[in-house]
All heavy atoms as TSV, in Angstrom:
chain	resi	resn	atom	element	x	y	z
A	1	HIS	N	N	-32.976	-78.566	123.032
A	1	HIS	CA	C	-34.259	-78.803	123.621
A	1	HIS	C	C	-35.351	-78.752	122.564
A	1	HIS	O	O	-35.170	-78.176	121.508
A	1	HIS	CB	C	-34.489	-77.893	124.782
A	1	HIS	CG	C	-34.087	-76.447	124.603
A	1	HIS	ND1	N	-33.101	-75.999	123.764
A	1	HIS	CD2	C	-34.574	-75.346	125.188
A	1	HIS	CE1	C	-33.004	-74.694	123.868
A	1	HIS	NE2	N	-33.889	-74.293	124.725
A	2	SER	N	N	-36.500	-79.328	122.857
A	2	SER	CA	C	-37.558	-79.440	121.860
A	2	SER	C	C	-38.139	-78.063	121.550
A	2	SER	O	O	-38.225	-77.189	122.403
A	2	SER	CB	C	-38.653	-80.379	122.341
A	2	SER	OG	O	-39.278	-79.817	123.476
A	3	GLY	N	N	-38.529	-77.886	120.306
A	3	GLY	CA	C	-39.114	-76.634	119.884
A	3	GLY	C	C	-38.106	-75.612	119.386
A	3	GLY	O	O	-38.497	-74.547	118.932
A	4	ALA	N	N	-36.833	-75.866	119.508
A	4	ALA	CA	C	-35.811	-74.918	119.055
A	4	ALA	C	C	-35.716	-74.960	117.538
A	4	ALA	O	O	-35.905	-75.997	116.921
A	4	ALA	CB	C	-34.463	-75.254	119.671
A	5	ASN	N	N	-35.436	-73.824	116.952
A	5	ASN	CA	C	-35.296	-73.801	115.496
A	5	ASN	C	C	-33.894	-74.244	115.089
A	5	ASN	O	O	-33.020	-74.463	115.932
A	5	ASN	CB	C	-35.646	-72.422	114.933
A	5	ASN	CG	C	-34.701	-71.337	115.396
A	5	ASN	OD1	O	-33.608	-71.619	115.870
A	5	ASN	ND2	N	-35.110	-70.101	115.263
A	6	ALA	N	N	-33.685	-74.380	113.787
A	6	ALA	CA	C	-32.423	-74.918	113.272
A	6	ALA	C	C	-31.235	-74.025	113.636
A	6	ALA	O	O	-30.167	-74.525	113.990
A	6	ALA	CB	C	-32.510	-75.103	111.765
A	7	GLN	N	N	-31.411	-72.719	113.564
A	7	GLN	CA	C	-30.297	-71.816	113.883
A	7	GLN	C	C	-29.883	-71.928	115.345
A	7	GLN	O	O	-28.700	-71.913	115.660
A	7	GLN	CB	C	-30.667	-70.373	113.563
A	7	GLN	CG	C	-30.511	-70.027	112.110
A	7	GLN	CD	C	-30.733	-68.545	111.872
A	7	GLN	OE1	O	-31.540	-67.916	112.540
A	7	GLN	NE2	N	-30.017	-68.004	110.905
A	8	ASP	N	N	-30.863	-72.036	116.229
A	8	ASP	CA	C	-30.532	-72.192	117.643
A	8	ASP	C	C	-29.813	-73.513	117.894
A	8	ASP	O	O	-28.893	-73.585	118.707
A	8	ASP	CB	C	-31.794	-72.118	118.498
A	8	ASP	CG	C	-32.382	-70.719	118.550
A	8	ASP	OD1	O	-31.637	-69.758	118.267
A	8	ASP	OD2	O	-33.577	-70.594	118.852
A	9	ALA	N	N	-30.230	-74.550	117.189
A	9	ALA	CA	C	-29.594	-75.861	117.347
A	9	ALA	C	C	-28.154	-75.832	116.854
A	9	ALA	O	O	-27.255	-76.379	117.504
A	9	ALA	CB	C	-30.396	-76.921	116.596
A	10	VAL	N	N	-27.914	-75.194	115.714
A	10	VAL	CA	C	-26.558	-75.085	115.175
A	10	VAL	C	C	-25.689	-74.257	116.116
A	10	VAL	O	O	-24.548	-74.623	116.418
A	10	VAL	CB	C	-26.577	-74.475	113.760
A	10	VAL	CG1	C	-25.169	-74.118	113.304
A	10	VAL	CG2	C	-27.233	-75.424	112.780
A	11	ARG	N	N	-26.229	-73.161	116.619
A	11	ARG	CA	C	-25.478	-72.304	117.545
A	11	ARG	C	C	-25.119	-73.071	118.819
A	11	ARG	O	O	-23.979	-73.013	119.286
A	11	ARG	CB	C	-26.299	-71.058	117.886
A	11	ARG	CG	C	-25.547	-70.042	118.712
A	11	ARG	CD	C	-26.354	-68.766	118.951
A	11	ARG	NE	N	-26.603	-68.070	117.705
A	11	ARG	CZ	C	-27.821	-67.931	117.141
A	11	ARG	NH1	N	-28.887	-68.435	117.713
A	11	ARG	NH2	N	-27.955	-67.277	116.007
A	12	ALA	N	N	-26.073	-73.798	119.369
A	12	ALA	CA	C	-25.814	-74.566	120.589
A	12	ALA	C	C	-24.771	-75.654	120.343
A	12	ALA	O	O	-23.900	-75.896	121.186
A	12	ALA	CB	C	-27.119	-75.188	121.098
A	13	ALA	N	N	-24.850	-76.305	119.184
A	13	ALA	CA	C	-23.879	-77.350	118.861
A	13	ALA	C	C	-22.475	-76.766	118.728
A	13	ALA	O	O	-21.499	-77.371	119.187
A	13	ALA	CB	C	-24.281	-78.066	117.576
A	14	LEU	N	N	-22.372	-75.590	118.122
A	14	LEU	CA	C	-21.052	-74.960	117.984
A	14	LEU	C	C	-20.499	-74.518	119.331
A	14	LEU	O	O	-19.299	-74.667	119.602
A	14	LEU	CB	C	-21.135	-73.762	117.037
A	14	LEU	CG	C	-21.079	-74.096	115.565
A	14	LEU	CD1	C	-21.287	-72.831	114.729
A	14	LEU	CD2	C	-19.759	-74.733	115.207
A	15	ILE	N	N	-21.366	-73.969	120.172
A	15	ILE	CA	C	-20.906	-73.507	121.483
A	15	ILE	C	C	-20.380	-74.681	122.307
A	15	ILE	O	O	-19.346	-74.583	122.963
A	15	ILE	CB	C	-22.043	-72.768	122.221
A	15	ILE	CG1	C	-22.291	-71.414	121.545
A	15	ILE	CG2	C	-21.715	-72.579	123.694
A	15	ILE	CD1	C	-23.533	-70.696	122.031
A	16	ARG	N	N	-21.086	-75.803	122.241
A	16	ARG	CA	C	-20.675	-76.966	123.038
A	16	ARG	C	C	-19.547	-77.755	122.394
A	16	ARG	O	O	-18.741	-78.358	123.099
A	16	ARG	CB	C	-21.862	-77.891	123.257
A	16	ARG	CG	C	-22.949	-77.262	124.078
A	16	ARG	CD	C	-24.030	-78.237	124.350
A	16	ARG	NE	N	-23.693	-78.889	125.615
A	16	ARG	CZ	C	-24.262	-79.991	126.045
A	16	ARG	NH1	N	-25.176	-80.575	125.323
A	16	ARG	NH2	N	-23.926	-80.502	127.202
A	17	GLY	N	N	-19.484	-77.764	121.063
A	17	GLY	CA	C	-18.557	-78.664	120.401
A	17	GLY	C	C	-17.331	-78.055	119.772
A	17	GLY	O	O	-16.397	-78.775	119.420
A	18	ALA	N	N	-17.295	-76.739	119.621
A	18	ALA	CA	C	-16.173	-76.116	118.906
A	18	ALA	C	C	-14.841	-76.315	119.623
A	18	ALA	O	O	-13.850	-76.696	118.999
A	18	ALA	CB	C	-16.443	-74.630	118.691
A	19	GLN	N	N	-14.810	-76.067	120.909
A	19	GLN	CA	C	-13.542	-76.172	121.646
A	19	GLN	C	C	-12.989	-77.597	121.626
A	19	GLN	O	O	-11.788	-77.780	121.339
A	19	GLN	CB	C	-13.713	-75.673	123.070
A	19	GLN	CG	C	-12.413	-75.609	123.832
A	19	GLN	CD	C	-12.594	-75.020	125.227
A	19	GLN	OE1	O	-13.700	-74.644	125.607
A	19	GLN	NE2	N	-11.522	-74.943	125.975
A	20	PRO	N	N	-13.788	-78.630	121.893
A	20	PRO	CA	C	-13.236	-79.994	121.803
A	20	PRO	C	C	-12.808	-80.363	120.382
A	20	PRO	O	O	-11.807	-81.071	120.208
A	20	PRO	CB	C	-14.387	-80.889	122.271
A	20	PRO	CG	C	-15.288	-80.008	123.046
A	20	PRO	CD	C	-15.130	-78.646	122.496
A	21	MET	N	N	-13.540	-79.890	119.376
A	21	MET	CA	C	-13.155	-80.188	117.993
A	21	MET	C	C	-11.825	-79.542	117.649
A	21	MET	O	O	-10.970	-80.159	117.000
A	21	MET	CB	C	-14.243	-79.720	117.031
A	21	MET	CG	C	-15.480	-80.585	117.085
A	21	MET	SD	S	-16.909	-79.917	116.216
A	21	MET	CE	C	-16.240	-79.423	114.668
A	22	ILE	N	N	-11.641	-78.314	118.065
A	22	ILE	CA	C	-10.384	-77.613	117.791
A	22	ILE	C	C	-9.232	-78.304	118.522
A	22	ILE	O	O	-8.161	-78.529	117.941
A	22	ILE	CB	C	-10.490	-76.127	118.191
A	22	ILE	CG1	C	-11.468	-75.405	117.265
A	22	ILE	CG2	C	-9.124	-75.459	118.176
A	22	ILE	CD1	C	-11.832	-74.012	117.727
A	23	ALA	N	N	-9.452	-78.642	119.788
A	23	ALA	CA	C	-8.397	-79.299	120.565
A	23	ALA	C	C	-8.006	-80.635	119.950
A	23	ALA	O	O	-6.810	-80.941	119.818
A	23	ALA	CB	C	-8.859	-79.494	122.012
A	24	ALA	N	N	-8.988	-81.423	119.560
A	24	ALA	CA	C	-8.690	-82.726	118.961
A	24	ALA	C	C	-7.947	-82.565	117.641
A	24	ALA	O	O	-6.985	-83.297	117.365
A	24	ALA	CB	C	-9.981	-83.510	118.751
A	25	SER	N	N	-8.366	-81.610	116.828
A	25	SER	CA	C	-7.698	-81.381	115.545
A	25	SER	C	C	-6.259	-80.934	115.729
A	25	SER	O	O	-5.363	-81.387	115.024
A	25	SER	CB	C	-8.468	-80.340	114.728
A	25	SER	OG	O	-9.748	-80.803	114.396
A	26	VAL	N	N	-6.031	-80.058	116.688
A	26	VAL	CA	C	-4.668	-79.566	116.943
A	26	VAL	C	C	-3.778	-80.701	117.450
A	26	VAL	O	O	-2.625	-80.835	117.021
A	26	VAL	CB	C	-4.697	-78.385	117.936
A	26	VAL	CG1	C	-3.310	-78.056	118.453
A	26	VAL	CG2	C	-5.327	-77.173	117.287
A	27	VAL	N	N	-4.305	-81.534	118.329
A	27	VAL	CA	C	-3.506	-82.637	118.864
A	27	VAL	C	C	-3.148	-83.631	117.764
A	27	VAL	O	O	-1.987	-84.056	117.638
A	27	VAL	CB	C	-4.261	-83.334	120.018
A	27	VAL	CG1	C	-3.608	-84.652	120.380
A	27	VAL	CG2	C	-4.320	-82.418	121.228
A	28	VAL	N	N	-4.122	-84.005	116.949
A	28	VAL	CA	C	-3.858	-84.982	115.881
A	28	VAL	C	C	-2.923	-84.387	114.832
A	28	VAL	O	O	-1.965	-85.043	114.390
A	28	VAL	CB	C	-5.178	-85.473	115.247
A	28	VAL	CG1	C	-4.906	-86.341	114.040
A	28	VAL	CG2	C	-6.005	-86.222	116.269
A	29	ALA	N	N	-3.176	-83.143	114.427
A	29	ALA	CA	C	-2.296	-82.495	113.449
A	29	ALA	C	C	-0.893	-82.329	114.023
A	29	ALA	O	O	0.098	-82.487	113.303
A	29	ALA	CB	C	-2.862	-81.146	113.029
A	30	GLY	N	N	-0.802	-82.027	115.319
A	30	GLY	CA	C	0.510	-81.914	115.955
A	30	GLY	C	C	1.267	-83.225	115.940
A	30	GLY	O	O	2.484	-83.254	115.749
A	31	GLY	N	N	0.551	-84.309	116.119
A	31	GLY	CA	C	1.192	-85.616	116.043
A	31	GLY	C	C	1.743	-85.907	114.660
A	31	GLY	O	O	2.847	-86.434	114.502
A	32	PHE	N	N	0.963	-85.552	113.648
A	32	PHE	CA	C	1.449	-85.760	112.277
A	32	PHE	C	C	2.508	-84.734	111.888
A	32	PHE	O	O	3.306	-84.980	110.976
A	32	PHE	CB	C	0.289	-85.711	111.283
A	32	PHE	CG	C	-0.451	-87.008	111.162
A	32	PHE	CD1	C	-1.657	-87.196	111.812
A	32	PHE	CD2	C	0.060	-88.050	110.408
A	32	PHE	CE1	C	-2.336	-88.391	111.711
A	32	PHE	CE2	C	-0.609	-89.258	110.300
A	32	PHE	CZ	C	-1.813	-89.430	110.957
A	33	ALA	N	N	2.533	-83.589	112.550
A	33	ALA	CA	C	3.533	-82.563	112.233
A	33	ALA	C	C	4.943	-83.035	112.544
A	33	ALA	O	O	5.917	-82.501	111.994
A	33	ALA	CB	C	3.221	-81.274	112.990
A	34	VAL	N	N	5.066	-84.039	113.394
A	34	VAL	CA	C	6.389	-84.598	113.699
A	34	VAL	C	C	7.038	-85.128	112.426
A	34	VAL	O	O	8.264	-85.071	112.270
A	34	VAL	CB	C	6.257	-85.705	114.768
A	34	VAL	CG1	C	7.565	-86.439	114.971
A	34	VAL	CG2	C	5.772	-85.108	116.070
A	35	THR	N	N	6.232	-85.627	111.495
A	35	THR	CA	C	6.786	-86.160	110.253
A	35	THR	C	C	7.433	-85.074	109.394
A	35	THR	O	O	8.205	-85.388	108.491
A	35	THR	CB	C	5.699	-86.876	109.429
A	35	THR	OG1	O	4.694	-85.931	109.048
A	35	THR	CG2	C	5.064	-88.006	110.214
A	36	LEU	N	N	7.122	-83.816	109.665
A	36	LEU	CA	C	7.708	-82.730	108.878
A	36	LEU	C	C	9.204	-82.569	109.134
A	36	LEU	O	O	9.895	-81.903	108.363
A	36	LEU	CB	C	6.976	-81.411	109.172
A	36	LEU	CG	C	5.477	-81.397	108.859
A	36	LEU	CD1	C	4.869	-80.063	109.257
A	36	LEU	CD2	C	5.221	-81.697	107.395
A	37	CYS	N	N	9.696	-83.170	110.203
A	37	CYS	CA	C	11.120	-83.112	110.526
A	37	CYS	C	C	11.899	-84.282	109.930
A	37	CYS	O	O	13.098	-84.411	110.181
A	37	CYS	CB	C	11.313	-83.106	112.041
A	37	CYS	SG	S	10.545	-81.709	112.860
A	38	GLY	N	N	11.215	-85.121	109.166
A	38	GLY	CA	C	11.855	-86.319	108.622
A	38	GLY	C	C	12.820	-86.013	107.485
A	38	GLY	O	O	12.876	-84.899	106.957
A	39	GLN	N	N	13.577	-87.032	107.103
A	39	GLN	CA	C	14.552	-86.901	106.034
A	39	GLN	C	C	13.988	-87.334	104.681
A	39	GLN	O	O	14.447	-86.864	103.645
A	39	GLN	CB	C	15.799	-87.752	106.353
A	39	GLN	CG	C	16.516	-87.310	107.610
A	39	GLN	CD	C	17.112	-85.921	107.458
A	39	GLN	OE1	O	17.651	-85.581	106.414
A	39	GLN	NE2	N	16.983	-85.112	108.498
A	40	MET	N	N	12.999	-88.233	104.709
A	40	MET	CA	C	12.430	-88.724	103.446
A	40	MET	C	C	11.383	-87.738	102.936
A	40	MET	O	O	10.471	-87.337	103.671
A	40	MET	CB	C	11.771	-90.090	103.648
A	40	MET	CG	C	12.767	-91.197	103.940
A	40	MET	SD	S	11.984	-92.792	104.199
A	40	MET	CE	C	10.968	-92.952	102.762
A	41	VAL	N	N	11.516	-87.347	101.692
A	41	VAL	CA	C	10.629	-86.352	101.100
A	41	VAL	C	C	9.183	-86.840	101.115
A	41	VAL	O	O	8.260	-86.079	101.423
A	41	VAL	CB	C	11.080	-86.009	99.660
A	41	VAL	CG1	C	10.097	-85.074	98.997
A	41	VAL	CG2	C	12.474	-85.410	99.688
A	42	THR	N	N	8.966	-88.112	100.803
A	42	THR	CA	C	7.595	-88.621	100.766
A	42	THR	C	C	6.947	-88.616	102.147
A	42	THR	O	O	5.747	-88.350	102.266
A	42	THR	CB	C	7.558	-90.053	100.188
A	42	THR	OG1	O	8.458	-90.878	100.928
A	42	THR	CG2	C	7.947	-90.042	98.726
A	43	THR	N	N	7.722	-88.867	103.182
A	43	THR	CA	C	7.183	-88.828	104.539
A	43	THR	C	C	6.809	-87.406	104.928
A	43	THR	O	O	5.749	-87.171	105.524
A	43	THR	CB	C	8.205	-89.401	105.539
A	43	THR	OG1	O	8.551	-90.724	105.142
A	43	THR	CG2	C	7.659	-89.404	106.954
A	44	VAL	N	N	7.648	-86.462	104.588
A	44	VAL	CA	C	7.361	-85.056	104.872
A	44	VAL	C	C	6.119	-84.610	104.103
A	44	VAL	O	O	5.243	-83.932	104.656
A	44	VAL	CB	C	8.576	-84.168	104.526
A	44	VAL	CG1	C	8.227	-82.695	104.652
A	44	VAL	CG2	C	9.759	-84.522	105.411
A	45	GLN	N	N	6.023	-84.997	102.840
A	45	GLN	CA	C	4.849	-84.646	102.043
A	45	GLN	C	C	3.581	-85.260	102.613
A	45	GLN	O	O	2.522	-84.618	102.640
A	45	GLN	CB	C	5.044	-85.075	100.591
A	45	GLN	CG	C	6.087	-84.263	99.869
A	45	GLN	CD	C	6.383	-84.812	98.476
A	45	GLN	OE1	O	6.057	-85.948	98.155
A	45	GLN	NE2	N	7.026	-83.982	97.659
A	46	PHE	N	N	3.673	-86.510	103.071
A	46	PHE	CA	C	2.524	-87.159	103.687
A	46	PHE	C	C	2.093	-86.401	104.942
A	46	PHE	O	O	0.907	-86.163	105.161
A	46	PHE	CB	C	2.851	-88.611	104.036
A	46	PHE	CG	C	1.785	-89.286	104.834
A	46	PHE	CD1	C	0.592	-89.675	104.244
A	46	PHE	CD2	C	1.962	-89.523	106.186
A	46	PHE	CE1	C	-0.401	-90.291	104.980
A	46	PHE	CE2	C	0.980	-90.141	106.930
A	46	PHE	CZ	C	-0.206	-90.528	106.324
A	47	GLY	N	N	3.033	-86.015	105.773
A	47	GLY	CA	C	2.715	-85.266	106.984
A	47	GLY	C	C	2.088	-83.924	106.671
A	47	GLY	O	O	1.120	-83.511	107.319
A	48	LEU	N	N	2.622	-83.242	105.672
A	48	LEU	CA	C	2.078	-81.950	105.270
A	48	LEU	C	C	0.658	-82.102	104.736
A	48	LEU	O	O	-0.242	-81.331	105.108
A	48	LEU	CB	C	2.981	-81.314	104.212
A	48	LEU	CG	C	2.633	-79.901	103.759
A	48	LEU	CD1	C	2.692	-78.945	104.939
A	48	LEU	CD2	C	3.570	-79.459	102.665
A	49	LEU	N	N	0.443	-83.096	103.905
A	49	LEU	CA	C	-0.887	-83.341	103.354
A	49	LEU	C	C	-1.884	-83.706	104.449
A	49	LEU	O	O	-3.016	-83.230	104.470
A	49	LEU	CB	C	-0.819	-84.449	102.307
A	49	LEU	CG	C	-2.122	-84.815	101.623
A	49	LEU	CD1	C	-2.666	-83.636	100.827
A	49	LEU	CD2	C	-1.917	-86.021	100.727
A	50	THR	N	N	-1.454	-84.521	105.395
A	50	THR	CA	C	-2.336	-84.927	106.486
A	50	THR	C	C	-2.687	-83.743	107.383
A	50	THR	O	O	-3.850	-83.562	107.754
A	50	THR	CB	C	-1.680	-86.045	107.309
A	50	THR	OG1	O	-1.324	-87.118	106.433
A	50	THR	CG2	C	-2.612	-86.561	108.377
A	51	CYS	N	N	-1.711	-82.937	107.721
A	51	CYS	CA	C	-1.972	-81.748	108.547
A	51	CYS	C	C	-2.914	-80.777	107.840
A	51	CYS	O	O	-3.832	-80.220	108.453
A	51	CYS	CB	C	-0.669	-81.046	108.903
A	51	CYS	SG	S	0.343	-81.953	110.081
A	52	ALA	N	N	-2.699	-80.584	106.546
A	52	ALA	CA	C	-3.576	-79.698	105.781
A	52	ALA	C	C	-4.996	-80.252	105.720
A	52	ALA	O	O	-5.978	-79.503	105.853
A	52	ALA	CB	C	-3.023	-79.504	104.371
A	53	THR	N	N	-5.120	-81.552	105.546
A	53	THR	CA	C	-6.440	-82.183	105.489
A	53	THR	C	C	-7.169	-82.041	106.815
A	53	THR	O	O	-8.371	-81.733	106.847
A	53	THR	CB	C	-6.311	-83.663	105.103
A	53	THR	OG1	O	-5.636	-83.753	103.850
A	53	THR	CG2	C	-7.659	-84.328	105.012
A	54	ILE	N	N	-6.474	-82.246	107.907
A	54	ILE	CA	C	-7.085	-82.100	109.230
A	54	ILE	C	C	-7.525	-80.650	109.448
A	54	ILE	O	O	-8.614	-80.387	109.957
A	54	ILE	CB	C	-6.115	-82.567	110.333
A	54	ILE	CG1	C	-5.906	-84.079	110.224
A	54	ILE	CG2	C	-6.620	-82.184	111.717
A	54	ILE	CD1	C	-4.754	-84.602	111.045
A	55	GLY	N	N	-6.693	-79.709	109.057
A	55	GLY	CA	C	-7.050	-78.295	109.183
A	55	GLY	C	C	-8.253	-77.923	108.344
A	55	GLY	O	O	-9.159	-77.212	108.813
A	56	LEU	N	N	-8.285	-78.391	107.116
A	56	LEU	CA	C	-9.432	-78.092	106.257
A	56	LEU	C	C	-10.704	-78.766	106.743
A	56	LEU	O	O	-11.795	-78.199	106.643
A	56	LEU	CB	C	-9.124	-78.508	104.811
A	56	LEU	CG	C	-8.101	-77.639	104.097
A	56	LEU	CD1	C	-7.754	-78.227	102.729
A	56	LEU	CD2	C	-8.626	-76.221	103.944
A	57	ALA	N	N	-10.576	-79.956	107.303
A	57	ALA	CA	C	-11.746	-80.635	107.870
A	57	ALA	C	C	-12.290	-79.851	109.062
A	57	ALA	O	O	-13.511	-79.731	109.231
A	57	ALA	CB	C	-11.377	-82.051	108.283
A	58	MET	N	N	-11.400	-79.303	109.875
A	58	MET	CA	C	-11.841	-78.501	111.008
A	58	MET	C	C	-12.559	-77.238	110.536
A	58	MET	O	O	-13.608	-76.864	111.061
A	58	MET	CB	C	-10.650	-78.130	111.894
A	58	MET	CG	C	-11.048	-77.356	113.126
A	58	MET	SD	S	-9.654	-76.915	114.185
A	58	MET	CE	C	-8.690	-75.901	113.099
A	59	VAL	N	N	-12.009	-76.590	109.517
A	59	VAL	CA	C	-12.666	-75.402	108.955
A	59	VAL	C	C	-14.043	-75.766	108.405
A	59	VAL	O	O	-15.024	-75.038	108.622
A	59	VAL	CB	C	-11.783	-74.760	107.858
A	59	VAL	CG1	C	-12.538	-73.712	107.071
A	59	VAL	CG2	C	-10.536	-74.153	108.475
A	60	GLY	N	N	-14.117	-76.901	107.732
A	60	GLY	CA	C	-15.401	-77.347	107.211
A	60	GLY	C	C	-16.403	-77.611	108.311
A	60	GLY	O	O	-17.582	-77.245	108.208
A	61	ASP	N	N	-15.946	-78.239	109.390
A	61	ASP	CA	C	-16.836	-78.535	110.517
A	61	ASP	C	C	-17.315	-77.283	111.224
A	61	ASP	O	O	-18.457	-77.209	111.667
A	61	ASP	CB	C	-16.137	-79.433	111.536
A	61	ASP	CG	C	-15.994	-80.862	111.067
A	61	ASP	OD1	O	-16.737	-81.257	110.153
A	61	ASP	OD2	O	-15.143	-81.573	111.620
A	62	LEU	N	N	-16.444	-76.312	111.367
A	62	LEU	CA	C	-16.773	-75.129	112.157
A	62	LEU	C	C	-17.389	-73.987	111.358
A	62	LEU	O	O	-18.112	-73.159	111.932
A	62	LEU	CB	C	-15.519	-74.614	112.869
A	62	LEU	CG	C	-14.923	-75.564	113.908
A	62	LEU	CD1	C	-13.617	-74.995	114.443
A	62	LEU	CD2	C	-15.898	-75.833	115.025
A	63	LEU	N	N	-17.133	-73.925	110.059
A	63	LEU	CA	C	-17.632	-72.803	109.259
A	63	LEU	C	C	-18.599	-73.219	108.156
A	63	LEU	O	O	-19.688	-72.665	108.030
A	63	LEU	CB	C	-16.458	-72.029	108.642
A	63	LEU	CG	C	-15.490	-71.373	109.611
A	63	LEU	CD1	C	-14.344	-70.717	108.862
A	63	LEU	CD2	C	-16.200	-70.360	110.475
A	64	VAL	N	N	-18.179	-74.186	107.357
A	64	VAL	CA	C	-18.967	-74.548	106.176
A	64	VAL	C	C	-20.260	-75.266	106.559
A	64	VAL	O	O	-21.335	-74.909	106.094
A	64	VAL	CB	C	-18.129	-75.394	105.195
A	64	VAL	CG1	C	-18.953	-75.829	104.009
A	64	VAL	CG2	C	-16.904	-74.609	104.734
A	65	LEU	N	N	-20.159	-76.277	107.420
A	65	LEU	CA	C	-21.350	-77.036	107.799
A	65	LEU	C	C	-22.409	-76.168	108.470
A	65	LEU	O	O	-23.582	-76.230	108.078
A	65	LEU	CB	C	-20.968	-78.222	108.683
A	65	LEU	CG	C	-22.127	-79.103	109.126
A	65	LEU	CD1	C	-22.829	-79.724	107.917
A	65	LEU	CD2	C	-21.642	-80.180	110.065
A	66	PRO	N	N	-22.067	-75.332	109.464
A	66	PRO	CA	C	-23.108	-74.473	110.042
A	66	PRO	C	C	-23.731	-73.515	109.018
A	66	PRO	O	O	-24.930	-73.254	109.063
A	66	PRO	CB	C	-22.376	-73.698	111.135
A	66	PRO	CG	C	-21.230	-74.560	111.493
A	66	PRO	CD	C	-20.820	-75.243	110.223
A	67	ALA	N	N	-22.912	-73.006	108.099
A	67	ALA	CA	C	-23.453	-72.117	107.066
A	67	ALA	C	C	-24.428	-72.863	106.157
A	67	ALA	O	O	-25.497	-72.347	105.813
A	67	ALA	CB	C	-22.321	-71.509	106.241
A	68	LEU	N	N	-24.068	-74.079	105.781
A	68	LEU	CA	C	-24.969	-74.880	104.949
A	68	LEU	C	C	-26.253	-75.229	105.689
A	68	LEU	O	O	-27.336	-75.226	105.103
A	68	LEU	CB	C	-24.260	-76.155	104.479
A	68	LEU	CG	C	-23.176	-75.972	103.436
A	68	LEU	CD1	C	-22.483	-77.301	103.162
A	68	LEU	CD2	C	-23.751	-75.401	102.155
A	69	LEU	N	N	-26.144	-75.530	106.968
A	69	LEU	CA	C	-27.334	-75.842	107.749
A	69	LEU	C	C	-28.223	-74.624	107.936
A	69	LEU	O	O	-29.443	-74.752	108.065
A	69	LEU	CB	C	-26.942	-76.426	109.106
A	69	LEU	CG	C	-26.372	-77.835	109.075
A	69	LEU	CD1	C	-25.873	-78.242	110.453
A	69	LEU	CD2	C	-27.394	-78.828	108.559
A	70	ALA	N	N	-27.627	-73.425	107.966
A	70	ALA	CA	C	-28.423	-72.204	108.075
A	70	ALA	C	C	-29.168	-71.920	106.774
A	70	ALA	O	O	-30.290	-71.415	106.784
A	70	ALA	CB	C	-27.532	-71.024	108.445
A	71	ILE	N	N	-28.539	-72.273	105.642
A	71	ILE	CA	C	-29.179	-72.035	104.346
A	71	ILE	C	C	-30.212	-73.125	104.055
A	71	ILE	O	O	-31.359	-72.836	103.702
A	71	ILE	CB	C	-28.107	-72.024	103.222
A	71	ILE	CG1	C	-27.200	-70.801	103.389
A	71	ILE	CG2	C	-28.769	-72.017	101.856
A	71	ILE	CD1	C	-25.985	-70.836	102.515
A	72	TRP	N	N	-29.793	-74.376	104.207
A	72	TRP	CA	C	-30.672	-75.513	103.930
A	72	TRP	C	C	-31.144	-76.052	105.258
A	72	TRP	O	O	-30.412	-76.734	105.957
A	72	TRP	CB	C	-29.908	-76.577	103.141
A	72	TRP	CG	C	-30.669	-77.825	102.921
A	72	TRP	CD1	C	-31.720	-77.998	102.080
A	72	TRP	CD2	C	-30.448	-79.091	103.539
A	72	TRP	NE1	N	-32.166	-79.284	102.152
A	72	TRP	CE2	C	-31.403	-79.982	103.042
A	72	TRP	CE3	C	-29.540	-79.556	104.474
A	72	TRP	CZ2	C	-31.469	-81.297	103.446
A	72	TRP	CZ3	C	-29.611	-80.868	104.881
A	72	TRP	CH2	C	-30.562	-81.722	104.355
A	73	LYS	N	N	-32.350	-75.726	105.606
A	73	LYS	CA	C	-32.861	-76.108	106.917
A	73	LYS	C	C	-33.379	-77.551	106.896
A	73	LYS	O	O	-34.370	-77.832	106.245
A	73	LYS	CB	C	-33.968	-75.156	107.321
A	73	LYS	CG	C	-33.449	-73.738	107.510
A	73	LYS	CD	C	-34.548	-72.804	107.880
A	73	LYS	CE	C	-34.088	-71.404	108.141
A	73	LYS	NZ	N	-33.012	-70.877	107.425
A	74	PRO	N	N	-32.687	-78.449	107.613
A	74	PRO	CA	C	-33.150	-79.833	107.666
A	74	PRO	C	C	-34.421	-79.955	108.483
A	74	PRO	O	O	-34.732	-79.098	109.314
A	74	PRO	CB	C	-31.994	-80.570	108.348
A	74	PRO	CG	C	-31.293	-79.522	109.119
A	74	PRO	CD	C	-31.487	-78.240	108.386
A	75	ARG	N	N	-35.149	-81.026	108.243
A	75	ARG	CA	C	-36.414	-81.213	108.970
A	75	ARG	C	C	-36.203	-81.843	110.299
A	75	ARG	O	O	-35.403	-82.494	110.670
A	75	ARG	CB	C	-37.329	-82.103	108.156
A	75	ARG	CG	C	-37.693	-81.440	106.874
A	75	ARG	CD	C	-38.570	-82.340	106.070
A	75	ARG	NE	N	-38.590	-81.798	104.721
A	75	ARG	CZ	C	-39.391	-82.209	103.794
A	75	ARG	NH1	N	-40.232	-83.145	104.031
A	75	ARG	NH2	N	-39.364	-81.669	102.619
C-alpha cells in the first residue's frame, strides 16, 4: 500500500511470495532430480548442477535479495 517504507514492502513481499517460490523451486528441482538416477555420468552431473542452481537461486531470492534491499533502499 502507498506510504509503506522499503522494509515493510520487502516483508510483505516475502510473506506473500515465499511459500509459492519454495513450492515452485521444489517441484522443478524434483523434476530434475529424476536425472540423478540415470546411467550416464554427464546426465547425472547435469541434474545435480541444475538442482543446485535452483536451490541457490531460491536462497538468493529469499535471503540475499531482501537483505540487499534492506541495506540499499531503492526509491
